[in-house]
C-alpha positions as CSV (number, residue, x, y, z in Angstrom):
1,M,0.0,0.0,0.0
2,L,1.2,3.5,-0.8
3,Y,-0.3,6.2,1.4
4,I,-0.3,9.8,0.3
5,V,-0.2,11.8,3.6
6,P,-0.8,15.5,3.9
7,T,1.2,17.4,6.4
8,P,0.6,20.9,7.9
9,V,1.2,23.9,5.8
10,G,2.0,25.9,8.9
11,N,0.5,25.0,12.3
12,M,1.7,21.7,13.6
13,E,-1.8,21.1,15.1
14,D,-3.2,20.7,11.6
15,M,-1.8,17.1,11.5
16,T,-4.6,14.5,11.7
17,F,-4.7,11.6,14.1
18,R,-4.9,9.2,11.1
19,A,-1.9,10.8,9.4
20,I,0.2,10.3,12.6
21,R,-0.8,6.7,12.9
22,I,-0.1,5.9,9.2
23,L,3.4,7.5,9.5
24,R,4.2,5.5,12.6
25,E,3.0,2.2,11.0
26,A,4.7,2.7,7.6
27,D,7.9,0.7,6.8
28,V,9.3,3.7,4.9
29,I,8.5,7.4,4.7
30,L,9.3,9.2,1.5
31,A,10.0,12.9,2.1
32,E,10.6,15.8,-0.3
33,D,13.2,17.2,2.0
34,T,14.3,14.9,4.8
35,R,15.7,17.8,6.9
36,T,12.3,19.6,6.8
37,S,10.3,16.5,7.5
38,S,12.6,15.3,10.3
39,I,11.3,18.3,12.3
40,L,7.7,17.2,11.9
41,L,8.4,13.6,12.6
42,H,10.5,14.4,15.7
43,H,7.6,16.5,17.0
44,Y,5.3,13.5,16.8
45,E,7.9,11.0,18.0
46,I,7.9,9.1,14.6
47,K,11.1,7.3,14.1
48,N,10.5,5.3,10.9
49,Q,13.0,5.0,8.1
50,L,13.1,8.3,6.0
51,L,14.1,8.3,2.4
52,S,14.5,11.3,0.0
53,H,11.9,11.5,-2.9
54,H,11.8,14.9,-4.7
55,K,11.4,16.3,-8.2
56,F,15.0,15.9,-9.1
57,N,15.2,12.1,-8.3
58,E,11.6,10.8,-8.6
59,H,12.1,9.4,-12.1
60,Q,15.0,7.4,-10.8
61,T,13.5,6.2,-7.5
62,A,9.9,5.4,-8.6
63,K,10.7,2.0,-10.0
64,H,12.6,0.9,-6.9
65,I,9.8,2.2,-4.7
66,V,7.2,0.2,-6.6
67,E,9.3,-2.9,-6.3
68,R,9.4,-2.4,-2.5
69,L,5.6,-2.0,-2.5
70,L,5.1,-5.1,-4.6
71,A,7.3,-7.0,-2.1
72,G,4.8,-6.2,0.6
73,Q,6.1,-3.0,2.3
74,T,3.8,-0.2,3.4
75,I,5.2,3.2,2.2
76,A,4.0,6.7,3.0
77,L,4.7,9.8,0.9
78,I,4.9,13.3,2.4
79,S,6.0,16.6,1.0
80,D,7.4,19.6,2.8
81,A,3.9,21.0,3.5
82,G,0.4,20.2,2.3
83,T,-0.8,17.3,0.1
84,P,1.8,15.6,-2.1
85,G,1.0,15.9,-5.8
86,I,-0.5,19.4,-5.5
87,S,2.5,21.5,-6.8
88,D,4.7,18.9,-5.1
89,P,6.2,15.5,-6.1
90,G,3.7,12.7,-6.0
91,F,1.9,12.4,-9.4
92,L,4.7,10.3,-11.0
93,L,4.9,7.7,-8.2
94,V,1.1,7.4,-7.9
95,R,0.9,6.8,-11.7
96,E,3.6,4.1,-11.6
97,C,1.9,2.4,-8.6
98,I,-1.5,2.3,-10.4
99,R,0.2,0.8,-13.5
100,A,1.8,-1.9,-11.3
101,G,-1.4,-2.7,-9.5
102,V,-0.3,-1.3,-6.2
103,E,-3.2,0.2,-4.1
104,V,-2.9,3.9,-3.4
105,Q,-4.8,5.7,-0.6
106,T,-4.7,9.5,-0.2
107,L,-5.6,10.8,3.2
108,P,-7.6,14.0,3.4
109,G,-5.8,16.9,5.0
110,A,-4.0,20.2,4.7
111,T,-3.5,21.9,1.4
112,A,-2.8,25.6,1.1
113,F,-5.3,26.7,-1.6
114,V,-8.5,25.5,0.1
115,P,-8.5,27.9,3.1
116,A,-7.2,30.7,0.9
117,L,-10.1,30.2,-1.5
118,V,-12.8,29.8,1.1
119,S,-11.8,32.9,3.0
120,S,-11.2,35.0,-0.1
121,G,-14.9,36.2,-0.4
122,L,-14.8,35.2,-4.1
123,P,-17.0,32.5,-5.6
124,C,-15.7,29.1,-4.7
125,D,-18.4,26.8,-6.1
126,K,-16.4,26.6,-9.4
127,F,-12.7,27.3,-9.7
128,C,-9.6,26.4,-11.6
129,F,-6.2,25.6,-10.0
130,E,-3.2,26.9,-11.9
131,G,-0.6,26.5,-9.2
132,F,2.8,28.0,-10.1
133,L,2.9,29.7,-13.4
134,P,5.9,29.2,-15.7
135,Q,8.6,31.6,-14.5
136,K,9.6,32.6,-18.0
137,K,8.7,30.7,-21.2
138,G,5.0,30.2,-21.6
139,R,4.0,32.5,-18.7
140,Q,2.5,35.4,-20.8
141,K,0.8,32.9,-23.1
142,R,-0.9,31.1,-20.2
143,L,-2.1,34.4,-18.7
144,N,-3.6,35.4,-22.0
145,E,-5.4,32.1,-22.2
146,L,-7.0,32.8,-18.8
147,K,-8.1,36.3,-19.7
148,D,-11.7,35.3,-20.3
149,E,-11.9,32.5,-17.7
150,K,-15.1,32.9,-15.7
151,R,-14.2,30.7,-12.8
152,T,-12.2,31.9,-9.8
153,M,-8.5,31.2,-10.4
154,I,-5.9,30.0,-8.0
155,F,-2.2,30.7,-8.3
156,Y,0.8,30.0,-6.1
157,E,3.7,32.5,-6.0
158,S,6.9,33.2,-4.1
159,P,7.5,36.4,-2.1
160,Y,10.2,37.3,-4.7
161,R,7.8,37.4,-7.6
162,I,4.5,38.5,-6.1
163,V,4.8,42.2,-7.1
164,K,5.8,41.3,-10.6
165,A,3.0,38.8,-10.8
166,L,0.4,41.4,-9.7
167,Q,1.8,43.8,-12.3
168,Q,1.4,41.2,-15.0
169,F,-2.1,40.4,-13.8
170,I,-3.0,44.1,-14.2
171,E,-1.7,44.1,-17.8
172,I,-3.8,41.0,-18.7
173,F,-6.9,41.2,-16.4
174,G,-7.2,45.0,-15.7
175,E,-6.5,46.9,-12.5
176,E,-10.1,46.6,-11.3
177,R,-10.3,42.8,-11.2
178,Q,-10.9,41.5,-7.7
179,I,-8.2,39.4,-5.9
180,S,-7.4,38.0,-2.5
181,V,-3.8,37.4,-1.7
182,C,-3.2,35.1,1.3
183,R,0.2,34.5,2.9
184,E,1.6,32.3,5.7
185,I,-1.6,30.2,5.9
186,S,-2.2,28.7,9.4
187,K,1.0,30.4,10.7
188,V,1.3,33.1,13.3
189,H,1.5,35.9,10.8
190,E,-1.3,34.7,8.4
191,E,-2.7,37.6,6.4
192,S,-5.2,38.0,3.6
193,V,-5.1,41.2,1.5
194,R,-8.3,41.7,-0.5
195,G,-9.4,44.3,-3.1
196,T,-8.7,45.2,-6.7
197,L,-5.5,44.2,-8.4
198,K,-4.4,47.9,-8.2
199,E,-5.1,48.1,-4.4
200,V,-3.3,44.9,-3.6
201,L,-0.3,45.8,-5.7
202,E,-0.1,49.1,-3.8
203,H,-0.1,47.2,-0.5
204,F,2.7,44.9,-1.4
205,T,4.7,47.7,-3.0
206,E,4.6,49.5,0.3
207,H,5.0,46.4,2.5
208,E,7.7,43.9,1.8
209,P,6.2,40.6,0.8
210,K,7.2,37.7,3.1
211,G,6.2,34.0,3.2
212,E,4.6,31.8,0.6
213,F,1.6,33.2,-1.3
214,V,-1.7,31.9,-2.6
215,M,-3.4,34.3,-5.0
216,I,-7.2,34.0,-5.5
217,L,-8.2,35.9,-8.6
218,G,-11.8,36.6,-9.6
219,G,-13.1,35.3,-12.9
220,C,-14.2,37.4,-15.8
221,E,-17.7,38.7,-15.3
């Protein structure tokens, strides 16, 4: 069995009882960054074998992991924060497990965009998740493709590119389009800045952006 186990995006208390049990019972835990995950596992006194599984080695390690699963081991996959596979490693391993007939179970749990979307004040009955836009090639093209998207749109962005991203959004969507920008979700300094693209850009031009960002952009009316 391969378990996909969400981990907190900020507050350690967001870990579920089931997630803790699965990680304690697993033969092996695959982690995106073993140093980051060791902090979480130490907090919950989980001492299982920890192996590195990230975007730079997942193509090489997937086959070996599937072999271990077929041999009868129980393996749990975690990422640095949130649900593996959502802008994190996970999809490739899940696909290979399904091809090999290995059962995969994904636990419900933390993922950054859901609280940001629900608390945005923008329609959340229908939405599209875009995750991280391409940094260079294809970025402008993708934004132009979304210009007439009617559903609420969700983007991830780093603090180093948030101002530039807002400027690009204004060029494509217009400065009056509504947006909610949420940072440091479930952490001490969690903040949501809501308003027009122009207003939110002014805020982050005046206040240095810090933390990881989820941008919830209103659809075309």
